[in-house]
N, C-alpha and C positions, 0 to 999 in steps of 0.2 A: 502493500500501499504507499502509495506516495501524495503529500500531500504540497501542491506549490499555487503561486498566484503569476506564473510565469507560462503562458501559454504554450510558449514554444516547447520547452519542456514535458506539454501535455502531448503534444504530439508523440512522443515516444510510447506512452502507455496503451495497453490492449483497451482498455472499458475505462469509461470517463464518467466521475459524475459533479457536475457543476452545480455550485452551491451558491443560493444568494439570500441574505439575512436568515440564516440557518434552516433553510428548505433547501430540497435538492428541485431544481427548476430544469434539467438537461440528462439524460444518463446514454451512454452509447459508446461505440467504437469513435475514434477522432475522424474515419471516414463516413461513417455513418451520422455524426453530427454535422460535419461539413456540408452533407447532401441534403437534409433535412431543413438547413439553413441558409441554402445557397450561399454558402459560405467558400471561400479560399484558405483560409486559414482558421486555427482556433480561436484566434484574436478574435477574429469576426463574428465568430458563435459567438464567444463571450459578449463580445459590446453588445447583440441583438440578442441575447436572453437578458441584459441586463437591464437593456433599454426597455425591453417586452415589461421588464417587472416593474420599470418607473412607471411605463405607461399604466398600467394597471392597477399601481395603487392609487 
């Protein structure tokens, strides 16, 4: 298990869980998450997920 806030490190993980404010907001492999969020990088995935959460609040 790894914990990091560096999304370039997350690229090397087999499966990811992205947390925001203590809640898991996205789970999957890096490829699945990039495809699901139409993103080129995990940084884009994170920013998209974080932005969705802020808009929903």
